[in-house]
ROVOVO-961571 format. One record per residue (C-alpha): residue in one letter; x, y, z; chain; residue number from 0. Coordinates in steps of 0.05 Angstrom, whole numbers. Example, Ala and Ser with C-alpha at 12.3 -4.5 7.8 and 13.67 -1.06 7.14 Angstrom:
# residues 2
<type=a; px=246; py=-90; pz=156; mol=A; seq=0>
<type=s; px=273; py=-21; pz=143; mol=A; seq=1>
***
This chain:
# residues 395
<type=m; px=-6; py=-4; pz=4; mol=A; seq=0>
<type=r; px=37; py=66; pz=-25; mol=A; seq=1>
<type=g; px=25; py=128; pz=5; mol=A; seq=2>
<type=l; px=-6; py=104; pz=65; mol=A; seq=3>
<type=r; px=15; py=144; pz=137; mol=A; seq=4>
<type=h; px=39; py=114; pz=195; mol=A; seq=5>
<type=l; px=21; py=142; pz=256; mol=A; seq=6>
<type=s; px=53; py=136; pz=326; mol=A; seq=7>
<type=l; px=22; py=101; pz=380; mol=A; seq=8>
<type=a; px=27; py=175; pz=419; mol=A; seq=9>
<type=s; px=-15; py=203; pz=360; mol=A; seq=10>
<type=v; px=-63; py=144; pz=367; mol=A; seq=11>
<type=a; px=-67; py=149; pz=430; mol=A; seq=12>
<type=m; px=-89; py=226; pz=432; mol=A; seq=13>
<type=v; px=-136; py=212; pz=384; mol=A; seq=14>
<type=l; px=-180; py=161; pz=417; mol=A; seq=15>
<type=g; px=-176; py=181; pz=491; mol=A; seq=16>
<type=r; px=-221; py=232; pz=456; mol=A; seq=17>
<type=v; px=-277; py=180; pz=443; mol=A; seq=18>
<type=p; px=-332; py=170; pz=493; mol=A; seq=19>
<type=c; px=-390; py=130; pz=448; mol=A; seq=20>
<type=r; px=-414; py=136; pz=392; mol=A; seq=21>
<type=l; px=-474; py=184; pz=384; mol=A; seq=22>
<type=n; px=-530; py=198; pz=330; mol=A; seq=23>
<type=s; px=-542; py=260; pz=303; mol=A; seq=24>
<type=r; px=-603; py=284; pz=362; mol=A; seq=25>
<type=g; px=-548; py=266; pz=410; mol=A; seq=26>
<type=g; px=-575; py=196; pz=427; mol=A; seq=27>
<type=q; px=-550; py=132; pz=430; mol=A; seq=28>
<type=p; px=-565; py=95; pz=354; mol=A; seq=29>
<type=p; px=-612; py=58; pz=339; mol=A; seq=30>
<type=a; px=-555; py=10; pz=307; mol=A; seq=31>
<type=p; px=-486; py=5; pz=331; mol=A; seq=32>
<type=l; px=-436; py=23; pz=294; mol=A; seq=33>
<type=g; px=-390; py=-33; pz=326; mol=A; seq=34>
<type=a; px=-364; py=-34; pz=391; mol=A; seq=35>
<type=r; px=-281; py=-42; pz=398; mol=A; seq=36>
<type=i; px=-257; py=10; pz=429; mol=A; seq=37>
<type=l; px=-182; py=23; pz=436; mol=A; seq=38>
<type=t; px=-160; py=43; pz=509; mol=A; seq=39>
<type=n; px=-89; py=23; pz=511; mol=A; seq=40>
<type=p; px=-44; py=49; pz=453; mol=A; seq=41>
<type=e; px=-5; py=-2; pz=458; mol=A; seq=42>
<type=d; px=-57; py=-51; pz=426; mol=A; seq=43>
<type=v; px=-75; py=-16; pz=365; mol=A; seq=44>
<type=f; px=-43; py=-73; pz=327; mol=A; seq=45>
<type=q; px=-86; py=-128; pz=367; mol=A; seq=46>
<type=h; px=-150; py=-123; pz=318; mol=A; seq=47>
<type=n; px=-162; py=-98; pz=243; mol=A; seq=48>
<type=m; px=-202; py=-44; pz=261; mol=A; seq=49>
<type=w; px=-218; py=10; pz=321; mol=A; seq=50>
<type=d; px=-278; py=39; pz=322; mol=A; seq=51>
<type=h; px=-311; py=113; pz=342; mol=A; seq=52>
<type=v; px=-258; py=158; pz=322; mol=A; seq=53>
<type=k; px=-254; py=222; pz=323; mol=A; seq=54>
<type=w; px=-206; py=276; pz=288; mol=A; seq=55>
<type=s; px=-176; py=332; pz=315; mol=A; seq=56>
<type=e; px=-173; py=394; pz=280; mol=A; seq=57>
<type=e; px=-98; py=391; pz=258; mol=A; seq=58>
<type=e; px=-119; py=324; pz=222; mol=A; seq=59>
<type=k; px=-174; py=350; pz=183; mol=A; seq=60>
<type=e; px=-139; py=401; pz=159; mol=A; seq=61>
<type=k; px=-78; py=364; pz=140; mol=A; seq=62>
<type=a; px=-133; py=314; pz=108; mol=A; seq=63>
<type=r; px=-161; py=374; pz=79; mol=A; seq=64>
<type=q; px=-98; py=404; pz=46; mol=A; seq=65>
<type=k; px=-84; py=330; pz=15; mol=A; seq=66>
<type=a; px=-151; py=329; pz=-23; mol=A; seq=67>
<type=d; px=-142; py=405; pz=-48; mol=A; seq=68>
<type=d; px=-79; py=381; pz=-71; mol=A; seq=69>
<type=n; px=-94; py=304; pz=-108; mol=A; seq=70>
<type=s; px=-158; py=358; pz=-141; mol=A; seq=71>
<type=n; px=-115; py=418; pz=-162; mol=A; seq=72>
<type=f; px=-102; py=378; pz=-234; mol=A; seq=73>
<type=r; px=-177; py=357; pz=-260; mol=A; seq=74>
<type=i; px=-188; py=306; pz=-320; mol=A; seq=75>
<type=p; px=-199; py=355; pz=-382; mol=A; seq=76>
<type=l; px=-260; py=374; pz=-392; mol=A; seq=77>
<type=e; px=-259; py=345; pz=-467; mol=A; seq=78>
<type=e; px=-243; py=276; pz=-438; mol=A; seq=79>
<type=q; px=-302; py=269; pz=-383; mol=A; seq=80>
<type=g; px=-345; py=258; pz=-426; mol=A; seq=81>
<type=k; px=-336; py=186; pz=-438; mol=A; seq=82>
<type=y; px=-343; py=172; pz=-361; mol=A; seq=83>
<type=d; px=-413; py=181; pz=-371; mol=A; seq=84>
<type=i; px=-422; py=145; pz=-446; mol=A; seq=85>
<type=d; px=-378; py=84; pz=-432; mol=A; seq=86>
<type=a; px=-407; py=79; pz=-364; mol=A; seq=87>
<type=c; px=-442; py=10; pz=-370; mol=A; seq=88>
<type=k; px=-374; py=-20; pz=-411; mol=A; seq=89>
<type=f; px=-332; py=3; pz=-348; mol=A; seq=90>
<type=w; px=-379; py=-34; pz=-298; mol=A; seq=91>
<type=d; px=-389; py=-95; pz=-343; mol=A; seq=92>
<type=s; px=-319; py=-101; pz=-357; mol=A; seq=93>
<type=f; px=-316; py=-96; pz=-281; mol=A; seq=94>
<type=y; px=-364; py=-164; pz=-274; mol=A; seq=95>
<type=e; px=-338; py=-197; pz=-329; mol=A; seq=96>
<type=t; px=-272; py=-194; pz=-296; mol=A; seq=97>
<type=h; px=-285; py=-203; pz=-218; mol=A; seq=98>
<type=q; px=-357; py=-248; pz=-234; mol=A; seq=99>
<type=d; px=-390; py=-264; pz=-161; mol=A; seq=100>
<type=k; px=-330; py=-264; pz=-112; mol=A; seq=101>
<type=f; px=-365; py=-197; pz=-72; mol=A; seq=102>
<type=f; px=-432; py=-252; pz=-61; mol=A; seq=103>
<type=k; px=-413; py=-256; pz=20; mol=A; seq=104>
<type=d; px=-456; py=-269; pz=90; mol=A; seq=105>
<type=r; px=-460; py=-194; pz=108; mol=A; seq=106>
<type=k; px=-502; py=-210; pz=171; mol=A; seq=107>
<type=w; px=-474; py=-136; pz=185; mol=A; seq=108>
<type=l; px=-529; py=-115; pz=137; mol=A; seq=109>
<type=f; px=-586; py=-132; pz=191; mol=A; seq=110>
<type=l; px=-546; py=-119; pz=247; mol=A; seq=111>
<type=e; px=-535; py=-35; pz=224; mol=A; seq=112>
<type=f; px=-609; py=-36; pz=189; mol=A; seq=113>
<type=p; px=-658; py=-93; pz=221; mol=A; seq=114>
<type=e; px=-711; py=-48; pz=186; mol=A; seq=115>
<type=l; px=-689; py=-80; pz=115; mol=A; seq=116>
<type=l; px=-733; py=-147; pz=159; mol=A; seq=117>
<type=p; px=-807; py=-147; pz=167; mol=A; seq=118>
<type=l; px=-824; py=-133; pz=239; mol=A; seq=119>
<type=g; px=-806; py=-190; pz=285; mol=A; seq=120>
<type=l; px=-758; py=-221; pz=242; mol=A; seq=121>
<type=e; px=-694; py=-181; pz=269; mol=A; seq=122>
<type=s; px=-675; py=-229; pz=317; mol=A; seq=123>
<type=s; px=-673; py=-291; pz=267; mol=A; seq=124>
<type=a; px=-622; py=-252; pz=223; mol=A; seq=125>
<type=t; px=-584; py=-229; pz=265; mol=A; seq=126>
<type=e; px=-550; py=-250; pz=330; mol=A; seq=127>
<type=e; px=-512; py=-217; pz=383; mol=A; seq=128>
<type=r; px=-454; py=-186; pz=358; mol=A; seq=129>
<type=p; px=-384; py=-193; pz=394; mol=A; seq=130>
<type=c; px=-348; py=-134; pz=413; mol=A; seq=131>
<type=g; px=-328; py=-101; pz=350; mol=A; seq=132>
<type=l; px=-362; py=-148; pz=294; mol=A; seq=133>
<type=r; px=-377; py=-83; pz=236; mol=A; seq=134>
<type=a; px=-382; py=-74; pz=167; mol=A; seq=135>
<type=p; px=-327; py=-105; pz=127; mol=A; seq=136>
<type=c; px=-266; py=-61; pz=111; mol=A; seq=137>
<type=p; px=-262; py=-54; pz=35; mol=A; seq=138>
<type=e; px=-184; py=-44; pz=26; mol=A; seq=139>
<type=p; px=-146; py=-74; pz=1; mol=A; seq=140>
<type=g; px=-179; py=-51; pz=-61; mol=A; seq=141>
<type=v; px=-186; py=-106; pz=-127; mol=A; seq=142>
<type=s; px=-126; py=-83; pz=-178; mol=A; seq=143>
<type=g; px=-102; py=-25; pz=-139; mol=A; seq=144>
<type=r; px=-172; py=2; pz=-129; mol=A; seq=145>
<type=e; px=-218; py=-3; pz=-68; mol=A; seq=146>
<type=k; px=-269; py=-55; pz=-69; mol=A; seq=147>
<type=e; px=-318; py=-19; pz=-28; mol=A; seq=148>
<type=t; px=-350; py=10; pz=-87; mol=A; seq=149>
<type=g; px=-419; py=46; pz=-110; mol=A; seq=150>
<type=q; px=-449; py=35; pz=-175; mol=A; seq=151>
<type=q; px=-437; py=89; pz=-226; mol=A; seq=152>
<type=r; px=-518; py=99; pz=-268; mol=A; seq=153>
<type=q; px=-509; py=161; pz=-310; mol=A; seq=154>
<type=h; px=-537; py=175; pz=-381; mol=A; seq=155>
<type=a; px=-493; py=188; pz=-451; mol=A; seq=156>
<type=p; px=-510; py=274; pz=-475; mol=A; seq=157>
<type=s; px=-550; py=259; pz=-540; mol=A; seq=158>
<type=h; px=-512; py=300; pz=-573; mol=A; seq=159>
<type=q; px=-448; py=265; pz=-560; mol=A; seq=160>
<type=h; px=-422; py=208; pz=-600; mol=A; seq=161>
<type=i; px=-439; py=139; pz=-576; mol=A; seq=162>
<type=d; px=-396; py=79; pz=-571; mol=A; seq=163>
<type=p; px=-436; py=14; pz=-613; mol=A; seq=164>
<type=l; px=-412; py=-27; pz=-542; mol=A; seq=165>
<type=t; px=-437; py=24; pz=-494; mol=A; seq=166>
<type=s; px=-503; py=34; pz=-543; mol=A; seq=167>
<type=d; px=-525; py=-31; pz=-541; mol=A; seq=168>
<type=c; px=-509; py=-42; pz=-466; mol=A; seq=169>
<type=q; px=-554; py=20; pz=-445; mol=A; seq=170>
<type=q; px=-608; py=3; pz=-495; mol=A; seq=171>
<type=s; px=-617; py=-58; pz=-470; mol=A; seq=172>
<type=c; px=-619; py=-29; pz=-398; mol=A; seq=173>
<type=n; px=-677; py=15; pz=-427; mol=A; seq=174>
<type=q; px=-708; py=-36; pz=-459; mol=A; seq=175>
<type=d; px=-712; py=-89; pz=-404; mol=A; seq=176>
<type=g; px=-725; py=-41; pz=-357; mol=A; seq=177>
<type=r; px=-789; py=-11; pz=-393; mol=A; seq=178>
<type=d; px=-809; py=-77; pz=-424; mol=A; seq=179>
<type=t; px=-820; py=-102; pz=-349; mol=A; seq=180>
<type=a; px=-849; py=-38; pz=-329; mol=A; seq=181>
<type=g; px=-896; py=-45; pz=-384; mol=A; seq=182>
<type=a; px=-919; py=-116; pz=-384; mol=A; seq=183>
<type=a; px=-943; py=-85; pz=-306; mol=A; seq=184>
<type=r; px=-980; py=-45; pz=-329; mol=A; seq=185>
<type=q; px=-1019; py=-82; pz=-381; mol=A; seq=186>
<type=t; px=-1040; py=-127; pz=-330; mol=A; seq=187>
<type=s; px=-1057; py=-87; pz=-284; mol=A; seq=188>
<type=s; px=-1016; py=-120; pz=-227; mol=A; seq=189>
<type=f; px=-929; py=-125; pz=-219; mol=A; seq=190>
<type=p; px=-885; py=-174; pz=-183; mol=A; seq=191>
<type=g; px=-900; py=-176; pz=-116; mol=A; seq=192>
<type=e; px=-962; py=-155; pz=-121; mol=A; seq=193>
<type=h; px=-997; py=-192; pz=-65; mol=A; seq=194>
<type=a; px=-927; py=-186; pz=-11; mol=A; seq=195>
<type=t; px=-942; py=-155; pz=55; mol=A; seq=196>
<type=f; px=-872; py=-128; pz=53; mol=A; seq=197>
<type=r; px=-829; py=-100; pz=-3; mol=A; seq=198>
<type=i; px=-756; py=-74; pz=-7; mol=A; seq=199>
<type=f; px=-722; py=-36; pz=-67; mol=A; seq=200>
<type=e; px=-644; py=-49; pz=-60; mol=A; seq=201>
<type=v; px=-599; py=-8; pz=-118; mol=A; seq=202>
<type=f; px=-538; py=-50; pz=-137; mol=A; seq=203>
<type=s; px=-479; py=-33; pz=-115; mol=A; seq=204>
<type=s; px=-423; py=-74; pz=-145; mol=A; seq=205>
<type=c; px=-388; py=-108; pz=-87; mol=A; seq=206>
<type=f; px=-444; py=-95; pz=-30; mol=A; seq=207>
<type=y; px=-502; py=-135; pz=-57; mol=A; seq=208>
<type=s; px=-550; py=-150; pz=-3; mol=A; seq=209>
<type=s; px=-600; py=-180; pz=-43; mol=A; seq=210>
<type=p; px=-575; py=-266; pz=-37; mol=A; seq=211>
<type=p; px=-582; py=-256; pz=42; mol=A; seq=212>
<type=i; px=-644; py=-220; pz=43; mol=A; seq=213>
<type=c; px=-676; py=-266; pz=-1; mol=A; seq=214>
<type=s; px=-653; py=-317; pz=39; mol=A; seq=215>
<type=n; px=-681; py=-290; pz=103; mol=A; seq=216>
<type=i; px=-752; py=-263; pz=69; mol=A; seq=217>
<type=i; px=-780; py=-335; pz=52; mol=A; seq=218>
<type=d; px=-841; py=-345; pz=79; mol=A; seq=219>
<type=t; px=-845; py=-278; pz=118; mol=A; seq=220>
<type=g; px=-898; py=-248; pz=64; mol=A; seq=221>
<type=a; px=-845; py=-196; pz=38; mol=A; seq=222>
<type=f; px=-816; py=-187; pz=-30; mol=A; seq=223>
<type=l; px=-746; py=-156; pz=-48; mol=A; seq=224>
<type=y; px=-734; py=-114; pz=-120; mol=A; seq=225>
<type=c; px=-662; py=-114; pz=-141; mol=A; seq=226>
<type=c; px=-640; py=-72; pz=-202; mol=A; seq=227>
<type=d; px=-562; py=-53; pz=-237; mol=A; seq=228>
<type=f; px=-561; py=-17; pz=-307; mol=A; seq=229>
<type=s; px=-515; py=-71; pz=-325; mol=A; seq=230>
<type=p; px=-544; py=-138; pz=-350; mol=A; seq=231>
<type=r; px=-483; py=-180; pz=-330; mol=A; seq=232>
<type=a; px=-490; py=-155; pz=-259; mol=A; seq=233>
<type=v; px=-568; py=-169; pz=-261; mol=A; seq=234>
<type=q; px=-550; py=-245; pz=-292; mol=A; seq=235>
<type=l; px=-492; py=-260; pz=-235; mol=A; seq=236>
<type=v; px=-556; py=-239; pz=-179; mol=A; seq=237>
<type=k; px=-611; py=-294; pz=-218; mol=A; seq=238>
<type=d; px=-544; py=-344; pz=-223; mol=A; seq=239>
<type=h; px=-538; py=-337; pz=-138; mol=A; seq=240>
<type=p; px=-560; py=-396; pz=-110; mol=A; seq=241>
<type=d; px=-604; py=-357; pz=-50; mol=A; seq=242>
<type=y; px=-640; py=-319; pz=-116; mol=A; seq=243>
<type=d; px=-709; py=-348; pz=-111; mol=A; seq=244>
<type=q; px=-761; py=-317; pz=-161; mol=A; seq=245>
<type=s; px=-817; py=-326; pz=-107; mol=A; seq=246>
<type=v; px=-786; py=-274; pz=-63; mol=A; seq=247>
<type=c; px=-737; py=-232; pz=-100; mol=A; seq=248>
<type=h; px=-749; py=-196; pz=-178; mol=A; seq=249>
<type=a; px=-682; py=-172; pz=-204; mol=A; seq=250>
<type=f; px=-688; py=-132; pz=-270; mol=A; seq=251>
<type=v; px=-643; py=-87; pz=-310; mol=A; seq=252>
<type=q; px=-657; py=-10; pz=-296; mol=A; seq=253>
<type=d; px=-608; py=60; pz=-297; mol=A; seq=254>
<type=v; px=-645; py=93; pz=-244; mol=A; seq=255>
<type=c; px=-609; py=164; pz=-271; mol=A; seq=256>
<type=d; px=-659; py=152; pz=-325; mol=A; seq=257>
<type=e; px=-710; py=203; pz=-321; mol=A; seq=258>
<type=v; px=-760; py=169; pz=-349; mol=A; seq=259>
<type=g; px=-739; py=99; pz=-347; mol=A; seq=260>
<type=s; px=-805; py=61; pz=-305; mol=A; seq=261>
<type=f; px=-797; py=8; pz=-244; mol=A; seq=262>
<type=p; px=-845; py=-59; pz=-245; mol=A; seq=263>
<type=f; px=-878; py=-35; pz=-180; mol=A; seq=264>
<type=p; px=-916; py=35; pz=-169; mol=A; seq=265>
<type=p; px=-914; py=97; pz=-128; mol=A; seq=266>
<type=l; px=-930; py=89; pz=-52; mol=A; seq=267>
<type=s; px=-910; py=13; pz=-53; mol=A; seq=268>
<type=l; px=-845; py=8; pz=-18; mol=A; seq=269>
<type=d; px=-824; py=0; pz=57; mol=A; seq=270>
<type=v; px=-753; py=-2; pz=50; mol=A; seq=271>
<type=i; px=-699; py=20; pz=-3; mol=A; seq=272>
<type=l; px=-630; py=10; pz=13; mol=A; seq=273>
<type=l; px=-575; py=45; pz=-19; mol=A; seq=274>
<type=v; px=-513; py=16; pz=0; mol=A; seq=275>
<type=f; px=-441; py=48; pz=-44; mol=A; seq=276>
<type=v; px=-489; py=61; pz=-96; mol=A; seq=277>
<type=l; px=-506; py=150; pz=-100; mol=A; seq=278>
<type=s; px=-425; py=160; pz=-91; mol=A; seq=279>
<type=s; px=-410; py=134; pz=-162; mol=A; seq=280>
<type=i; px=-468; py=180; pz=-189; mol=A; seq=281>
<type=h; px=-448; py=251; pz=-209; mol=A; seq=282>
<type=p; px=-466; py=294; pz=-159; mol=A; seq=283>
<type=e; px=-506; py=338; pz=-203; mol=A; seq=284>
<type=r; px=-552; py=273; pz=-219; mol=A; seq=285>
<type=v; px=-562; py=252; pz=-153; mol=A; seq=286>
<type=q; px=-616; py=295; pz=-122; mol=A; seq=287>
<type=g; px=-651; py=277; pz=-177; mol=A; seq=288>
<type=v; px=-648; py=198; pz=-164; mol=A; seq=289>
<type=v; px=-658; py=203; pz=-97; mol=A; seq=290>
<type=t; px=-724; py=246; pz=-109; mol=A; seq=291>
<type=r; px=-749; py=194; pz=-160; mol=A; seq=292>
<type=l; px=-735; py=140; pz=-122; mol=A; seq=293>
<type=s; px=-772; py=168; pz=-53; mol=A; seq=294>
<type=q; px=-842; py=174; pz=-94; mol=A; seq=295>
<type=f; px=-835; py=103; pz=-88; mol=A; seq=296>
<type=l; px=-833; py=107; pz=-17; mol=A; seq=297>
<type=k; px=-904; py=93; pz=27; mol=A; seq=298>
<type=p; px=-921; py=143; pz=78; mol=A; seq=299>
<type=g; px=-878; py=117; pz=140; mol=A; seq=300>
<type=g; px=-829; py=75; pz=88; mol=A; seq=301>
<type=i; px=-748; py=86; pz=106; mol=A; seq=302>
<type=l; px=-690; py=95; pz=59; mol=A; seq=303>
<type=l; px=-626; py=67; pz=79; mol=A; seq=304>
<type=f; px=-557; py=99; pz=59; mol=A; seq=305>
<type=r; px=-491; py=76; pz=69; mol=A; seq=306>
<type=d; px=-433; py=110; pz=32; mol=A; seq=307>
<type=y; px=-365; py=143; pz=30; mol=A; seq=308>
<type=g; px=-339; py=201; pz=82; mol=A; seq=309>
<type=r; px=-310; py=258; pz=58; mol=A; seq=310>
<type=y; px=-232; py=252; pz=78; mol=A; seq=311>
<type=d; px=-235; py=179; pz=80; mol=A; seq=312>
<type=l; px=-175; py=136; pz=58; mol=A; seq=313>
<type=s; px=-180; py=125; pz=-16; mol=A; seq=314>
<type=q; px=-205; py=193; pz=-21; mol=A; seq=315>
<type=l; px=-139; py=215; pz=2; mol=A; seq=316>
<type=r; px=-97; py=163; pz=-45; mol=A; seq=317>
<type=f; px=-124; py=188; pz=-115; mol=A; seq=318>
<type=k; px=-62; py=204; pz=-151; mol=A; seq=319>
<type=k; px=-67; py=285; pz=-180; mol=A; seq=320>
<type=g; px=-100; py=281; pz=-252; mol=A; seq=321>
<type=r; px=-154; py=236; pz=-224; mol=A; seq=322>
<type=c; px=-206; py=280; pz=-204; mol=A; seq=323>
<type=l; px=-272; py=301; pz=-246; mol=A; seq=324>
<type=s; px=-302; py=351; pz=-193; mol=A; seq=325>
<type=e; px=-302; py=377; pz=-126; mol=A; seq=326>
<type=n; px=-291; py=317; pz=-87; mol=A; seq=327>
<type=f; px=-315; py=273; pz=-145; mol=A; seq=328>
<type=y; px=-264; py=219; pz=-182; mol=A; seq=329>
<type=s; px=-251; py=169; pz=-236; mol=A; seq=330>
<type=r; px=-213; py=101; pz=-212; mol=A; seq=331>
<type=g; px=-172; py=73; pz=-259; mol=A; seq=332>
<type=d; px=-222; py=24; pz=-290; mol=A; seq=333>
<type=g; px=-261; py=86; pz=-300; mol=A; seq=334>
<type=t; px=-312; py=71; pz=-246; mol=A; seq=335>
<type=c; px=-331; py=137; pz=-199; mol=A; seq=336>
<type=v; px=-343; py=152; pz=-135; mol=A; seq=337>
<type=y; px=-351; py=221; pz=-91; mol=A; seq=338>
<type=f; px=-350; py=232; pz=-20; mol=A; seq=339>
<type=f; px=-395; py=263; pz=30; mol=A; seq=340>
<type=t; px=-405; py=300; pz=87; mol=A; seq=341>
<type=k; px=-459; py=296; pz=147; mol=A; seq=342>
<type=d; px=-489; py=355; pz=120; mol=A; seq=343>
<type=e; px=-489; py=346; pz=47; mol=A; seq=344>
<type=v; px=-528; py=269; pz=69; mol=A; seq=345>
<type=h; px=-574; py=306; pz=107; mol=A; seq=346>
<type=s; px=-606; py=360; pz=51; mol=A; seq=347>
<type=l; px=-599; py=312; pz=-1; mol=A; seq=348>
<type=f; px=-656; py=266; pz=31; mol=A; seq=349>
<type=s; px=-684; py=326; pz=72; mol=A; seq=350>
<type=n; px=-696; py=368; pz=-1; mol=A; seq=351>
<type=a; px=-729; py=299; pz=-27; mol=A; seq=352>
<type=g; px=-785; py=303; pz=26; mol=A; seq=353>
<type=l; px=-746; py=254; pz=78; mol=A; seq=354>
<type=e; px=-748; py=255; pz=155; mol=A; seq=355>
<type=e; px=-681; py=244; pz=193; mol=A; seq=356>
<type=i; px=-682; py=186; pz=230; mol=A; seq=357>
<type=q; px=-602; py=174; pz=232; mol=A; seq=358>
<type=n; px=-543; py=211; pz=201; mol=A; seq=359>
<type=l; px=-475; py=184; pz=224; mol=A; seq=360>
<type=e; px=-405; py=195; pz=201; mol=A; seq=361>
<type=d; px=-369; py=121; pz=219; mol=A; seq=362>
<type=r; px=-285; py=135; pz=236; mol=A; seq=363>
<type=r; px=-252; py=88; pz=244; mol=A; seq=364>
<type=l; px=-177; py=61; pz=253; mol=A; seq=365>
<type=q; px=-158; py=2; pz=198; mol=A; seq=366>
<type=v; px=-97; py=-33; pz=225; mol=A; seq=367>
<type=n; px=-51; py=-70; pz=178; mol=A; seq=368>
<type=r; px=-20; py=-112; pz=223; mol=A; seq=369>
<type=g; px=32; py=-144; pz=183; mol=A; seq=370>
<type=k; px=63; py=-79; pz=154; mol=A; seq=371>
<type=k; px=43; py=-38; pz=225; mol=A; seq=372>
<type=v; px=7; py=10; pz=186; mol=A; seq=373>
<type=v; px=-52; py=54; pz=215; mol=A; seq=374>
<type=m; px=-115; py=86; pz=166; mol=A; seq=375>
<type=r; px=-170; py=125; pz=178; mol=A; seq=376>
<type=r; px=-234; py=105; pz=147; mol=A; seq=377>
<type=v; px=-295; py=149; pz=137; mol=A; seq=378>
<type=w; px=-363; py=126; pz=115; mol=A; seq=379>
<type=m; px=-429; py=162; pz=123; mol=A; seq=380>
<type=q; px=-491; py=121; pz=150; mol=A; seq=381>
<type=s; px=-561; py=155; pz=152; mol=A; seq=382>
<type=k; px=-639; py=129; pz=157; mol=A; seq=383>
<type=f; px=-697; py=176; pz=132; mol=A; seq=384>
<type=k; px=-767; py=168; pz=140; mol=A; seq=385>
<type=k; px=-820; py=192; pz=96; mol=A; seq=386>
<type=p; px=-873; py=223; pz=133; mol=A; seq=387>
<type=q; px=-946; py=207; pz=142; mol=A; seq=388>
<type=p; px=-999; py=264; pz=107; mol=A; seq=389>
<type=l; px=-1024; py=312; pz=140; mol=A; seq=390>
<type=a; px=-1092; py=304; pz=169; mol=A; seq=391>
<type=p; px=-1139; py=342; pz=131; mol=A; seq=392>
<type=p; px=-1169; py=397; pz=175; mol=A; seq=393>
<type=l; px=-1237; py=391; pz=210; mol=A; seq=394>
***
């Protein structure tokens, strides 16, 4: 790992000595803990791979800001940026062709942090008591020099630009498949999962697929799962997974950035929407539109669950000069892109879509490479937002 800053034990002690416990944005204990391994003795820093609830000093924040400013000074020329829109499907299809289904893993952390994914009464069956320190998986080191914990870039090619034939075929397949599915639902006045009592929708997020473990936990519960990706190859990988069950899951091809795209379920029909490392891969100017459109499918009282990259995460600071597209938005070597959020940005993003904040956390941790004696700083965002109940009509 190149470019990783070694921290002295004294520095680690100073940082972690200030940490009491993780609080939610309203000052109380969060509904779901983000890990419970607190480093109280600096000499133990290399005893585990991760330490939770780390606060940064103002000096550390300033150093991170300077590093991000430095690697964003030289940006990808505007005339070259279009390909990251035009060829997005090709980039991700190549990613899935290379890595196949190696990212399908048992993700019990998902139900521990987001018990809302399961119908009431099922949380305890899917989540065992977590021993101290069990947490969301750490993404580093990345595949082929890039972080594993990626989002899914879903962006459209501007109509006035030349479109590569391979990319055009991929995008046409995405749009046609999504509209055919939705059109069939409208024509028959029905839709997949119409009889379900609890509906979940996951937008795929490359290595963080959650659909297989959700499928295996909702059989015979009355729940139904929808999941989509704009890569046909990714959707097929999900369908080929042994835990995929058509009786409780409908996987389909759809670009969530498509402003006129249709979904195979009607508005106000979903109980939960899951966005895990997805929005960071969409161009910042399009993210608000995506969230606003998706929120229209939530029932009143429905919840949107979000986890993604936070500002000044290690993966942002390790970008080389010349990989920046715009402020805090970068392109990786394989053509996929990533944005790094702040807590205030997350709040504005979902509040502007008419959702109410339940939880909005900045998840800061120390990730440890015990073999190389290296300590690294990770930052993720984790949030929950609810669609409010409609106002009662005046008497």
